C-alpha positions, 0 to 999 in steps of 0.5 A: 500500500502506497502511503499518501504523502499529504497524510504523512506530514506532521500537523503544524502546532499553529494554524496560519491565518488566510492573511498569513498565507496570502502575505507569504504567497504575495512575497514569493511572487514579488521576489520572483518579479524582482529577480525577473526584472534584475535578470532582464535588466542586466541582460539588456545592459550587457547586450547594449555594452556588447553592441557598443563594443562591436560597433566600435571595433568595426569602425576602428577597423575602417578609419573612413569617416563616412563608413561610420555613418553608413554602418549606423544607418544600415544597422538602425534600419535593419535592427528596427525592422527585426527587433522593433523600436529602440535601435535608431541611430541615436540609440546605437551611438549611445551604446557605442558611448556606453562601451567607450565610457565603461570599457571593462565589462567585468566592472559593470554594476549589475544592480544598475539599469540602463536608465541609471547608466544613461544618467552616469554617461552624462557625467564627464569627470571619471571620479565623479561618475565612479562616485555616483555609480558606487553610491547608487549601488550601495544606497539602492538609489532609484533613477529619480534619486540618482538624477536628483543627487546629480542635479543637487551636486551631492558629490560636491557638497559631500566633498565640501562638508566636514566628516562630522557633517556628512551623515546629515548631507546623506540623510537629505535623500528621500525615498521616492520609489523603490528601485526594485518595484515589481511593476517597474518592468512594465513601466520602463520604456527601455525594457519594453523596447528591448522586449519589443512590448507595447507601452500602456499610457496608464503607466504614466498617469495618476488616477487624478490625471486619468480622470481629468484627461478622460474628461478633457478629451471628451470635452474637446471632441464634443465641441465639434469644431474639427478635433480628431483624437491622435494619441494619449501619453504620446512618447517622444524620445530625444537623445535617449530621454523620454517625454510624454505628451498627455493628449495630441489632437489634429484639427482638420479645419485648422489643419494643425496639431494640438498638443496638450500638457496637464499639470496637477500641481502648481504651474512653474516656468519649467512647465511653460518651457516644456509645452513650448518644447513640445510645440517646437518638436512637432514643428520640426519632426511631426507636422507635414509641410502643408500643415499649419503651425502646431498649437500647445495648451498647458492646463493646470489643475491646482485646486488653488490656481487652476488655469489654461494657457495657449502656446504657439511659436512667437512668429505665429501669434498673428495667425493664432489670434486671427484664425485659430480662436474661431475654432478653439475654446477660450482659455477661460472655457478650459479653466472652467472645465478643469475646475468643474471636473476637479470638483466632481472628482473631489465629491466622488472621493468624499462619497467613497470615503464616507461609504467606507467608514 
């Protein structure tokens, strides 16, 4: 007679609750995701390093300057066809730069992502770059944390601080988000490109932003004055940096693109500069010769200072005032719509909280 292995197990002296079992299984899955992310991440980093090595070696073996340009174009065209986005000439040049800055493969930090390395490559001083890379690994900095420390001159401030005060400088670092977030693999555009997976717009919107953008999209389409939806969370990549435009429309009456950027906090000069940057990008890279100049709209949903502003290139102001405003909502119309929707969202939130009490 074969013994049932389940019946031979000695009963536990303590009974685990459903919550204990759930938490144990949850931790198992979370750790598995983290390991999967780490494996995919470093496989990508090593692949990009090796691509950079091969391109550098090929170009060194052929000193003709025009050969390098021809090779990058040939590789970009064919790799994009077979492996999807992420292998244009700009990306290949960055991989070549990666190899040249970090020529020792064995010295690569396994814990750092391609996004980390992109930031480190912007640091020209070798000692400074080594410091940030080492600190990033030891302190488990996220990409946002690393960027913040570089921009706040953390290295320089640490050098200028007496030994007794260095701990207080290091304590300035605030946890923004865990670097090993199990869902990070689903959000990082570089990993999605490497795996040739589609990117979802919801990954880049908060719950409030989703609700507001949904309503604004509906509001503009219902105006019935030529608005046609083009994209949501439109990603544009410039020199390896990713930017997301909240909504893009094409107005077939005005024959122009309309790009909209939503801010849920207080509006800053950087925000205004960013919408101008988007407008110029569409002017240079997206619109066709027969299209009219691109329009930008920046919307601020700050509860104390809601506002809407149009953005056009300075030499197009007369066209905007004389023709465009016949078919576009006014800034005041847009502001009222934002305020109305923010109030509706707040009412829903309060009702939900009351139901849960």
